[in-house]
KETIDO-21902 format. One line per field, with one value per residue: residue number from 1; chain; x, y, z of N, C-alpha, C, O in turn. Coordinates in steps of 0.05 Angstrom, whole numbers, plus 5000, padded with zeros to 4 digits. Last residue first. Layout:
BEGIN
k (NUM|...)
c (A|...)
n_u (X|...)
n_v (Y|...)
n_w (Z|...)
ca_u (X|...)
ca_v (Y|...)
ca_w (Z|...)
c_u (X|...)
c_v (Y|...)
c_w (Z|...)
o_u (X|...)
o_v (Y|...)
o_w (Z|...)
//
This chain:
BEGIN
k (257|256|255|254|253|252|251|250|249|248|247|246|245|244|243|242|241|240|239|238|237|236|235|234|233|232|231|230|229|228|227|226|225|224|223|222|221|220|219|218|217|216|215|214|213|212|211|210|209|208|207|206|205|204|203|202|201|200|199|198|197|196|195|194|193|192|191|190|189|188|187|186|185|184|183|182|181|180|179|178|177|176|175|174|173|172|171|170|169|168|167|166|165|164|163|162|161|160|159|158|157|156|155|154|153|152|151|150|149|148|147|146|145|144|143|142|141|140|139|138|137|136|135|134|133|132|131|130|129|128|127|126|125|124|123|122|121|120|119|118|117|116|115|114|113|112|111|110|109|108|107|106|105|104|103|102|101|100|99|98|97|96|95|94|93|92|91|90|89|88|87|86|85|84|83|82|81|80|79|78|77|76|75|74|73|72|71|70|69|68|67|66|65|64|63|62|61|60|59|58|57|56|55|54|53|52|51|50|49|48|47|46|45|44|43|42|41|40|39|38|37|36|35|34|33|32|31|30|29|28|27|26|25|24|23|22|21|20|19|18|17|16|15|14|13|12|11|10|9|8|7|6|5|4|3|2|1)
c (A|A|A|A|A|A|A|A|A|A|A|A|A|A|A|A|A|A|A|A|A|A|A|A|A|A|A|A|A|A|A|A|A|A|A|A|A|A|A|A|A|A|A|A|A|A|A|A|A|A|A|A|A|A|A|A|A|A|A|A|A|A|A|A|A|A|A|A|A|A|A|A|A|A|A|A|A|A|A|A|A|A|A|A|A|A|A|A|A|A|A|A|A|A|A|A|A|A|A|A|A|A|A|A|A|A|A|A|A|A|A|A|A|A|A|A|A|A|A|A|A|A|A|A|A|A|A|A|A|A|A|A|A|A|A|A|A|A|A|A|A|A|A|A|A|A|A|A|A|A|A|A|A|A|A|A|A|A|A|A|A|A|A|A|A|A|A|A|A|A|A|A|A|A|A|A|A|A|A|A|A|A|A|A|A|A|A|A|A|A|A|A|A|A|A|A|A|A|A|A|A|A|A|A|A|A|A|A|A|A|A|A|A|A|A|A|A|A|A|A|A|A|A|A|A|A|A|A|A|A|A|A|A|A|A|A|A|A|A|A|A|A|A|A|A|A|A|A|A|A|A|A|A|A|A|A|A)
n_u (8799|8808|8853|8865|8925|8964|9025|9068|9117|9153|9160|9186|9167|9153|9169|9130|9109|9049|9012|8947|8913|8897|8913|8967|8983|8976|9014|9061|9061|9068|9120|9148|9139|9153|9219|9245|9245|9198|9170|9181|9201|9139|9091|9029|8987|8927|8887|8825|8776|8744|8710|8741|8759|8726|8747|8804|8827|8867|8912|8920|8936|8983|9016|9019|9043|9077|9039|8996|8965|8925|8865|8829|8778|8727|8689|8620|8582|8575|8549|8573|8589|8623|8664|8683|8702|8743|8776|8771|8791|8806|8807|8865|8903|8967|9035|9089|9136|9151|9104|9069|9019|9031|9050|9079|9082|9111|9071|9048|9057|9036|9015|8965|8941|8872|8814|8781|8793|8850|8887|8863|8855|8832|8782|8757|8728|8684|8667|8648|8611|8611|8659|8670|8711|8761|8783|8765|8777|8833|8847|8830|8866|8912|8901|8890|8901|8871|8833|8800|8746|8714|8684|8658|8674|8676|8724|8742|8739|8788|8820|8797|8816|8870|8873|8868|8910|8906|8887|8896|8861|8805|8767|8718|8675|8642|8605|8633|8700|8767|8809|8874|8924|8915|8877|8915|8963|8984|9013|8973|8945|8985|8993|8944|8944|8986|8965|8924|8954|9025|9077|9083|9058|9092|9110|9076|9088|9107|9065|9023|8972|8931|8877|8877|8842|8852|8872|8925|8935|8951|8949|8940|8933|8879|8843|8868|8920|8966|8978|9024|9023|9048|9040|9077|9118|9135|9181|9166|9136|9147|9115|9141|9189|9170|9150|9198|9225|9193|9204|9258|9256|9229|9267|9306|9277|9219|9152|9122|9068)
n_v (2903|2941|2922|2852|2816|2759|2734|2681|2657|2607|2586|2586|2650|2677|2721|2746|2789|2815|2854|2874|2852|2850|2810|2819|2804|2748|2733|2750|2718|2667|2671|2681|2636|2584|2556|2489|2434|2419|2461|2480|2526|2562|2590|2587|2643|2673|2725|2760|2764|2743|2750|2754|2703|2673|2667|2635|2596|2569|2598|2583|2529|2538|2563|2520|2471|2465|2449|2480|2512|2569|2601|2653|2688|2702|2701|2704|2672|2606|2561|2514|2521|2566|2547|2505|2533|2563|2525|2462|2393|2325|2262|2220|2162|2160|2138|2140|2193|2262|2314|2344|2340|2313|2306|2320|2301|2257|2219|2222|2225|2209|2246|2240|2253|2269|2284|2349|2421|2463|2476|2449|2410|2345|2325|2312|2357|2382|2438|2466|2481|2443|2395|2340|2340|2352|2302|2261|2283|2287|2233|2221|2253|2224|2180|2204|2269|2317|2362|2422|2453|2511|2542|2600|2627|2632|2641|2590|2562|2574|2539|2491|2490|2483|2428|2385|2357|2387|2421|2443|2500|2525|2582|2614|2667|2700|2712|2710|2730|2751|2794|2792|2806|2799|2762|2714|2697|2648|2652|2663|2615|2579|2597|2587|2531|2521|2542|2505|2457|2464|2467|2421|2406|2389|2339|2301|2284|2233|2200|2221|2240|2245|2269|2289|2304|2349|2361|2377|2323|2268|2249|2184|2141|2092|2055|2025|2070|2101|2164|2205|2268|2324|2376|2434|2487|2537|2527|2472|2437|2385|2365|2386|2359|2307|2310|2320|2272|2238|2259|2247|2191|2185|2205|2165|2118|2137|2116|2075|2070)
n_w (0651|0613|0589|0600|0602|0604|0629|0638|0685|0710|0778|0825|0841|0784|0736|0682|0634|0610|0564|0548|0489|0435|0403|0397|0449|0446|0407|0433|0479|0456|0434|0483|0517|0516|0525|0512|0517|0490|0525|0574|0609|0623|0622|0644|0637|0643|0620|0623|0595|0537|0495|0450|0441|0411|0361|0387|0418|0392|0403|0456|0449|0420|0460|0500|0503|0547|0587|0599|0639|0645|0653|0634|0666|0651|0599|0581|0560|0537|0515|0504|0450|0455|0487|0453|0409|0435|0457|0424|0433|0419|0449|0443|0446|0479|0488|0534|0521|0519|0502|0471|0493|0560|0627|0672|0725|0733|0732|0680|0622|0558|0500|0452|0388|0373|0334|0339|0333|0346|0384|0448|0503|0507|0555|0602|0650|0700|0737|0798|0835|0876|0886|0882|0841|0858|0876|0841|0791|0794|0794|0742|0714|0720|0689|0638|0618|0607|0637|0650|0682|0693|0749|0780|0845|0900|0922|0933|0886|0862|0892|0876|0824|0833|0844|0808|0787|0724|0686|0634|0637|0661|0658|0698|0711|0765|0804|0852|0830|0822|0788|0762|0778|0834|0845|0813|0788|0794|0841|0880|0879|0894|0948|0971|0968|1004|1051|1060|1069|1087|1075|1043|0997|0958|0973|0954|0904|0905|0894|0840|0834|0892|0931|0997|1049|1104|1154|1142|1099|1062|0995|0967|0912|0901|0918|0954|0980|1018|1043|1077|1112|1145|1185|1163|1185|1197|1251|1290|1320|1326|1286|1241|1243|1235|1183|1156|1165|1136|1085|1081|1080|1032|0996|1000|0981|0941|0951|0900|0855)
ca_u (8794|8783|8855|8851|8904|8951|8998|9061|9089|9156|9144|9198|9179|9140|9180|9138|9124|9069|9027|8973|8919|8891|8885|8950|8984|8960|8985|9053|9059|9044|9097|9149|9129|9133|9196|9244|9266|9225|9165|9169|9215|9165|9106|9055|9000|8951|8900|8853|8787|8765|8698|8726|8777|8719|8728|8791|8807|8841|8902|8912|8912|8961|9008|9004|9023|9089|9065|8993|8991|8935|8889|8839|8806|8743|8710|8644|8581|8590|8535|8563|8571|8598|8648|8672|8679|8722|8761|8781|8771|8814|8791|8846|8887|8939|9015|9068|9122|9160|9121|9097|9022|9025|9035|9089|9062|9126|9088|9034|9079|9031|9036|8973|8957|8900|8830|8788|8780|8829|8880|8882|8849|8856|8791|8783|8729|8709|8658|8670|8615|8587|8655|8650|8684|8744|8788|8764|8749|8816|8852|8818|8837|8910|8908|8869|8915|8869|8856|8808|8772|8713|8708|8652|8675|8651|8709|8744|8717|8764|8825|8793|8787|8861|8877|8844|8894|8921|8878|8917|8873|8830|8774|8747|8678|8665|8596|8613|8677|8746|8793|8845|8917|8934|8879|8889|8955|8966|9027|8994|8931|8974|9015|8954|8924|8987|8989|8918|8935|8997|9067|9100|9041|9077|9127|9073|9074|9126|9070|9050|8982|8954|8886|8881|8852|8845|8845|8905|8946|8935|8964|8929|8951|8900|8833|8860|8896|8964|8960|9015|9024|9041|9042|9052|9116|9107|9173|9188|9125|9162|9110|9113|9189|9184|9131|9176|9236|9196|9177|9250|9270|9217|9242|9312|9286|9247|9172|9130|9096)
ca_v (2879|2944|2948|2873|2830|2778|2743|2702|2662|2628|2588|2570|2626|2675|2697|2747|2764|2816|2829|2881|2849|2874|2809|2822|2833|2764|2728|2761|2747|2673|2665|2700|2663|2592|2570|2518|2449|2408|2453|2454|2513|2552|2588|2577|2620|2666|2699|2756|2788|2738|2744|2778|2723|2675|2689|2646|2614|2557|2598|2610|2535|2525|2577|2545|2475|2472|2435|2460|2499|2548|2592|2627|2679|2721|2684|2717|2700|2625|2587|2518|2499|2568|2570|2499|2515|2576|2542|2489|2414|2353|2282|2236|2180|2151|2156|2125|2174|2235|2299|2345|2333|2334|2296|2330|2323|2282|2221|2233|2226|2207|2230|2254|2236|2277|2265|2323|2397|2453|2497|2451|2436|2361|2333|2300|2346|2368|2420|2456|2499|2447|2423|2349|2330|2374|2327|2257|2277|2311|2250|2206|2259|2250|2176|2188|2245|2293|2346|2403|2441|2488|2534|2575|2627|2623|2665|2610|2558|2587|2568|2499|2491|2510|2447|2401|2344|2368|2425|2429|2482|2515|2558|2607|2642|2696|2713|2689|2731|2731|2791|2787|2811|2818|2784|2720|2725|2652|2644|2683|2640|2578|2598|2614|2546|2511|2554|2533|2460|2459|2489|2425|2412|2413|2363|2309|2310|2255|2206|2211|2220|2254|2249|2299|2279|2344|2350|2397|2347|2276|2265|2209|2153|2111|2076|2011|2053|2085|2141|2192|2239|2313|2347|2419|2460|2534|2540|2488|2464|2404|2357|2394|2389|2314|2305|2339|2297|2234|2260|2275|2205|2175|2219|2192|2121|2129|2137|2080|2080)
ca_w (0668|0629|0603|0586|0617|0586|0634|0620|0677|0691|0753|0804|0852|0810|0749|0710|0637|0632|0570|0559|0517|0451|0411|0374|0441|0465|0403|0407|0482|0470|0417|0461|0524|0496|0534|0506|0530|0481|0497|0573|0587|0629|0598|0653|0624|0659|0613|0632|0610|0557|0521|0458|0454|0440|0365|0364|0431|0392|0375|0450|0465|0407|0435|0505|0482|0521|0584|0578|0643|0627|0668|0623|0667|0667|0610|0592|0552|0555|0518|0531|0458|0439|0496|0480|0406|0419|0476|0426|0430|0422|0435|0459|0429|0476|0476|0520|0538|0512|0520|0464|0465|0540|0605|0647|0718|0731|0756|0704|0642|0586|0514|0477|0405|0376|0351|0327|0344|0329|0365|0426|0492|0502|0528|0597|0623|0694|0716|0782|0812|0861|0885|0902|0836|0850|0890|0870|0798|0791|0818|0765|0713|0734|0717|0652|0628|0589|0644|0629|0685|0675|0735|0766|0816|0888|0914|0954|0905|0852|0893|0903|0828|0826|0865|0815|0808|0741|0714|0649|0617|0671|0643|0694|0696|0748|0776|0847|0847|0818|0813|0758|0750|0824|0864|0825|0787|0771|0816|0873|0875|0868|0928|0970|0952|0977|1039|1055|1047|1091|1092|1067|1020|0952|0979|0982|0906|0906|0922|0849|0815|0877|0912|0969|1037|1076|1152|1152|1111|1084|1015|0978|0931|0893|0900|0929|0981|0994|1046|1053|1111|1120|1188|1168|1174|1190|1227|1279|1314|1343|1314|1247|1245|1260|1205|1155|1176|1165|1096|1080|1102|1056|1000|1007|1009|0943|0954|0927|0859)
c_u (8792|8778|8831|8853|8892|8927|8989|9031|9088|9129|9152|9183|9193|9149|9168|9149|9136|9082|9048|8987|8946|8896|8879|8921|8966|8960|8968|9024|9050|9040|9071|9125|9129|9124|9178|9218|9265|9247|9192|9163|9206|9176|9135|9071|9026|8963|8924|8861|8816|8775|8718|8713|8762|8738|8720|8772|8791|8819|8873|8900|8902|8934|8984|8998|9008|9069|9076|9019|8990|8963|8900|8865|8809|8772|8729|8663|8604|8588|8549|8551|8558|8579|8622|8654|8666|8698|8738|8764|8785|8791|8801|8830|8867|8925|8987|9045|9102|9146|9130|9115|9051|9026|9027|9073|9070|9108|9104|9051|9068|9056|9032|8991|8967|8915|8859|8803|8789|8817|8858|8873|8871|8847|8818|8792|8757|8707|8683|8659|8639|8590|8631|8644|8663|8716|8769|8766|8746|8788|8835|8823|8822|8881|8904|8875|8895|8882|8854|8833|8777|8742|8703|8676|8669|8651|8682|8726|8718|8740|8800|8800|8780|8830|8866|8848|8871|8902|8892|8911|8897|8840|8802|8749|8708|8664|8618|8603|8656|8724|8770|8832|8887|8927|8898|8892|8927|8953|9010|9006|8950|8959|9004|8975|8933|8968|8993|8941|8929|8979|9037|9089|9057|9061|9113|9088|9069|9114|9091|9054|9009|8963|8909|8892|8853|8857|8835|8876|8923|8948|8944|8949|8939|8917|8853|8851|8889|8940|8959|8998|9015|9044|9031|9058|9090|9102|9143|9179|9148|9154|9124|9107|9161|9184|9144|9157|9214|9206|9177|9221|9261|9229|9227|9287|9293|9256|9200|9151|9100)
c_v (2888|2921|2952|2899|2851|2790|2762|2709|2684|2634|2612|2572|2611|2649|2698|2720|2765|2789|2833|2856|2863|2872|2832|2823|2838|2794|2746|2757|2760|2703|2673|2696|2682|2621|2578|2530|2479|2426|2445|2445|2484|2535|2580|2572|2613|2641|2696|2728|2785|2764|2744|2775|2747|2694|2693|2669|2628|2574|2588|2612|2563|2529|2565|2560|2501|2477|2440|2446|2475|2538|2568|2622|2653|2714|2703|2695|2716|2653|2607|2545|2503|2546|2572|2522|2508|2558|2556|2505|2441|2371|2310|2254|2194|2171|2143|2143|2159|2215|2273|2327|2329|2323|2318|2319|2336|2306|2247|2236|2237|2208|2232|2235|2252|2257|2274|2305|2372|2428|2489|2473|2443|2388|2346|2305|2334|2354|2408|2436|2491|2464|2429|2379|2339|2366|2349|2284|2274|2306|2275|2222|2245|2259|2202|2185|2229|2268|2320|2389|2421|2477|2510|2568|2600|2623|2658|2634|2579|2585|2583|2529|2499|2512|2475|2422|2361|2356|2407|2431|2469|2493|2550|2582|2638|2668|2706|2689|2710|2735|2772|2783|2807|2826|2805|2741|2732|2679|2651|2677|2662|2604|2598|2617|2575|2527|2546|2548|2489|2465|2486|2446|2416|2423|2389|2335|2319|2282|2228|2218|2208|2232|2260|2277|2285|2317|2344|2387|2365|2300|2273|2222|2179|2120|2098|2032|2041|2067|2127|2168|2229|2283|2334|2390|2446|2507|2537|2500|2483|2433|2376|2388|2399|2344|2312|2335|2318|2259|2256|2278|2234|2188|2210|2209|2149|2133|2125|2103|2086)
c_w (0697|0647|0620|0602|0600|0601|0612|0624|0656|0678|0736|0778|0829|0823|0778|0719|0665|0633|0591|0569|0524|0481|0431|0380|0416|0457|0421|0402|0456|0473|0430|0442|0501|0500|0510|0518|0526|0492|0485|0544|0584|0606|0604|0628|0638|0648|0631|0625|0616|0569|0544|0485|0464|0455|0394|0371|0409|0406|0375|0422|0458|0422|0421|0480|0485|0499|0556|0571|0624|0635|0653|0637|0652|0668|0625|0601|0564|0543|0536|0536|0485|0447|0481|0490|0433|0417|0461|0446|0431|0418|0440|0440|0447|0457|0475|0511|0522|0531|0508|0481|0458|0512|0586|0623|0692|0727|0757|0728|0668|0602|0544|0493|0428|0393|0351|0345|0328|0341|0346|0407|0473|0491|0529|0568|0618|0666|0703|0762|0795|0836|0867|0901|0856|0844|0884|0885|0828|0799|0817|0791|0736|0735|0732|0682|0645|0600|0628|0637|0663|0672|0717|0749|0804|0858|0903|0947|0927|0871|0884|0908|0857|0827|0858|0836|0819|0762|0733|0679|0630|0652|0651|0677|0691|0735|0756|0818|0839|0839|0806|0785|0744|0795|0854|0847|0798|0771|0792|0846|0866|0860|0900|0949|0950|0959|1010|1042|1040|1067|1097|1086|1045|0977|0974|0988|0935|0910|0925|0878|0822|0858|0895|0952|1007|1067|1124|1150|1119|1098|1037|0997|0940|0917|0894|0909|0954|0997|1019|1059|1084|1121|1163|1171|1182|1177|1222|1253|1306|1339|1333|1277|1253|1264|1232|1178|1177|1178|1126|1091|1104|1081|1025|1013|1017|0972|0955|0929|0889)
o_u (8788|8756|8833|8854|8905|8910|9004|9014|9103|9118|9157|9192|9210|9138|9173|9139|9152|9069|9062|8974|8964|8886|8857|8905|8953|8939|8948|9010|9034|9018|9053|9112|9110|9104|9186|9198|9283|9267|9206|9152|9220|9163|9154|9067|9043|8951|8941|8845|8831|8783|8711|8705|8770|8734|8710|8780|8767|8796|8857|8880|8878|8913|8967|8975|8986|9077|9085|9021|8985|8982|8885|8885|8795|8790|8744|8655|8606|8593|8535|8544|8535|8555|8601|8632|8642|8675|8717|8741|8808|8773|8805|8839|8853|8935|8984|9038|9097|9144|9118|9139|9058|9035|9018|9082|9067|9117|9109|9047|9076|9075|9026|8985|8977|8903|8869|8805|8802|8830|8847|8853|8895|8833|8826|8809|8777|8687|8702|8645|8649|8575|8632|8624|8641|8698|8760|8752|8726|8776|8824|8804|8803|8872|8895|8858|8885|8874|8839|8854|8760|8760|8690|8688|8673|8630|8666|8715|8698|8724|8792|8788|8760|8820|8855|8828|8857|8880|8891|8928|8916|8830|8821|8734|8722|8655|8612|8594|8662|8729|8755|8844|8877|8926|8899|8909|8917|8934|9021|9010|8945|8961|9013|8976|8930|8976|9002|8937|8929|8989|9024|9090|9046|9052|9120|9080|9060|9127|9092|9047|9016|8960|8907|8914|8833|8878|8813|8858|8904|8971|8922|8963|8929|8916|8846|8850|8903|8939|8951|9003|9002|9065|9007|9077|9083|9084|9128|9171|9149|9164|9113|9094|9159|9179|9130|9149|9212|9197|9162|9215|9257|9216|9214|9286|9286|9245|9204|9165|9084)
o_v (2870|2918|2966|2898|2867|2775|2778|2691|2703|2617|2633|2561|2623|2628|2716|2699|2783|2768|2853|2839|2864|2887|2832|2834|2858|2807|2758|2776|2778|2713|2685|2715|2699|2630|2578|2516|2493|2431|2460|2423|2465|2531|2590|2553|2630|2619|2714|2709|2804|2782|2745|2794|2760|2700|2714|2689|2633|2566|2598|2626|2567|2532|2579|2571|2504|2487|2421|2433|2452|2554|2549|2635|2634|2731|2718|2673|2740|2657|2622|2552|2496|2551|2579|2517|2505|2567|2560|2498|2443|2366|2317|2261|2181|2193|2119|2162|2165|2221|2263|2325|2314|2300|2339|2323|2360|2329|2257|2255|2257|2193|2253|2212|2275|2246|2285|2311|2374|2415|2505|2487|2443|2389|2357|2289|2344|2342|2423|2417|2508|2461|2421|2388|2346|2383|2363|2288|2283|2323|2284|2223|2256|2271|2202|2187|2239|2246|2302|2402|2404|2491|2491|2586|2579|2620|2675|2646|2585|2603|2603|2542|2513|2534|2489|2432|2353|2347|2411|2440|2483|2471|2565|2563|2655|2649|2705|2669|2694|2742|2776|2771|2816|2849|2827|2738|2754|2684|2659|2695|2677|2613|2613|2637|2588|2535|2561|2564|2497|2476|2503|2442|2413|2446|2410|2351|2341|2301|2241|2241|2187|2209|2283|2266|2285|2309|2335|2402|2369|2298|2283|2209|2195|2109|2119|2026|2045|2050|2139|2153|2243|2272|2334|2379|2446|2504|2535|2486|2506|2451|2382|2404|2417|2354|2321|2355|2334|2267|2270|2298|2245|2196|2226|2224|2157|2150|2105|2108|2100)
o_w (0714|0657|0641|0627|0587|0611|0602|0623|0656|0663|0747|0758|0816|0816|0793|0711|0672|0633|0591|0581|0507|0497|0442|0366|0415|0459|0411|0392|0456|0469|0417|0435|0499|0488|0487|0521|0536|0478|0473|0541|0592|0586|0591|0613|0643|0651|0633|0624|0615|0555|0567|0498|0484|0478|0402|0384|0412|0406|0359|0418|0455|0410|0411|0478|0474|0478|0542|0550|0633|0637|0648|0633|0656|0670|0613|0608|0558|0520|0549|0559|0489|0451|0492|0500|0434|0422|0472|0451|0438|0402|0463|0418|0463|0453|0472|0526|0498|0555|0489|0476|0440|0508|0594|0600|0688|0725|0778|0744|0678|0597|0555|0498|0426|0411|0331|0369|0308|0358|0331|0412|0479|0471|0550|0558|0628|0660|0696|0770|0780|0817|0843|0914|0848|0843|0902|0905|0840|0813|0838|0807|0747|0754|0755|0699|0665|0591|0635|0643|0657|0662|0726|0736|0817|0846|0897|0966|0939|0873|0896|0924|0861|0831|0875|0847|0837|0755|0758|0694|0637|0652|0649|0681|0681|0747|0732|0808|0822|0862|0787|0803|0724|0789|0865|0865|0793|0756|0771|0830|0848|0838|0883|0934|0928|0937|0994|1024|1017|1047|1109|1110|1067|0977|0985|1006|0940|0917|0946|0886|0811|0864|0885|0957|0993|1076|1121|1144|1103|1108|1031|1011|0924|0939|0883|0885|0935|1015|0999|1079|1069|1129|1159|1160|1206|1161|1241|1234|1315|1353|1355|1290|1268|1286|1251|1191|1196|1200|1140|1105|1125|1100|1038|1031|1039|0986|0968|0909|0902)
//
């Protein structure tokens, strides 16, 4: 996919602003290679499923990670350290794995879209404490149809688009199989499937300290915050619904977190 003319002009403008040192604009470039599309910024080479994602890096790589850290409540609703365990449902290109690397936390990333998973491997694969899986995290195990929309970052069980068969797993079974004794944060951007992800935590809820859910209007145009809040309250979490920039977030936090 090539950038549309309007986006090419915006990218040129971005580079001009960076060259003139106007504001906090970073010099952002795109690289199209045989192994995919990459954003070049601040010395980083970031694999992306769509060149349109260059816009996420207008302020640079560090600012992008700072924003994700804020959006998912790190430092506010949960403190991560070298002993922390994070499960990332809908890991996309793996940026949140780099957020976790700042504190040394261990992260288990799930991204079922094959094109996006390829980016995840390039970006997060070199991180020693990041583990990557292409399963769909769901309310039960087995095979499931998964719709692809990588250019829009909207691939999900509920999306419109070409479908593939994927293996589904639950956080409960994953935690049991991998011998997890704590889960400090479940970070979830499941494009509308957040309630099913929570249902699949099951008995592993006792291990979870905090949950950060993107509950924007992605389930056939509706939010999932009400269903998610009800599940979290039933499991003993305090619930916060917050608008952070363009994200609509639902947080569940243990009193002793």
